[in-house]
C-alpha positions in Angstrom: 1.2 -11.2 8.5 -0.5 -7.3 9.5 1.1 -4.2 8.0 0.2 -0.8 8.6 -0.8 1.2 4.9 -0.3 5.0 4.7 -1.9 6.7 2.1 -0.4 10.2 0.9 -1.7 13.4 -1.4 -4.5 12.3 -4.3 -4.7 8.3 -2.8 -5.3 9.7 0.6 -8.4 12.3 -1.0 -9.9 9.6 -3.0 -9.9 6.9 -0.5 -10.7 9.1 2.7 -8.5 7.8 4.9 -4.7 8.3 6.2 -3.8 4.8 6.9 -5.4 1.2 7.6 -3.9 -2.0 8.7 -4.2 -5.0 6.3 -3.4 -8.5 7.3 -2.7 -11.4 5.1 -0.2 -13.7 3.8 2.3 -10.8 1.9 5.8 -11.5 0.8 6.5 -8.4 -1.3 5.0 -4.8 -1.2 3.0 -5.4 -4.0 1.2 -8.4 -2.4 -0.4 -5.5 -0.2 -1.3 -3.6 -3.0 -3.0 -6.2 -4.9 -5.2 -7.0 -1.9 -6.2 -3.8 -1.9 -7.1 -3.5 -5.6 -8.9 -6.6 -5.3 -11.6 -4.5 -2.7 -12.3 -2.5 -5.7 -14.1 0.9 -5.9 -11.7 3.8 -5.5 -8.8 1.4 -4.5 -8.5 0.4 -8.0 -6.5 4.0 -8.1 -3.4 1.7 -6.4 -3.4 -0.1 -10.1 -1.7 2.9 -11.5 1.3 2.5 -13.3 2.9 5.7 -11.6 2.6 4.8 -8.2 5.3 5.2 -5.9 5.9 3.1 -2.4 7.6 3.0 0.4 8.4 0.6 3.2 9.0 1.9 7.0 9.7 5.2 5.6 12.3 4.6 3.0 11.4 4.7 -1.0 11.3 1.0 -2.6 10.2 -0.6 -5.4 7.1 -3.1 -5.3 8.9 -5.9 -4.8 10.7 -5.1 -1.5 10.2 -8.1 1.0 8.1 -7.0 3.8 7.9 -8.4 7.6 5.5 -8.2 10.4 4.9 -4.9 11.6 6.2 -3.1 8.7 4.5 0.2 7.5 4.1 0.7 3.9 3.3 4.0 2.1 1.6 4.5 -1.2 1.6 7.8 -3.1 1.2 9.4 -6.3 
């Protein structure tokens, strides 16, 4: 499955990118976050407890189910 991941505010600044496409066997939004955190380096910021997220421009929780082509967003 391929999803677009957008970053906002401090996350965008730390990662140095506005958005990227990520591929994997994702069932829920947290699966995407875990893959990104596993990249290490600056991506470790996505392991924060106060992280907020959205799926297709609607706020959601990390257990939100995903579908092919969804857009995911992370922000502090």
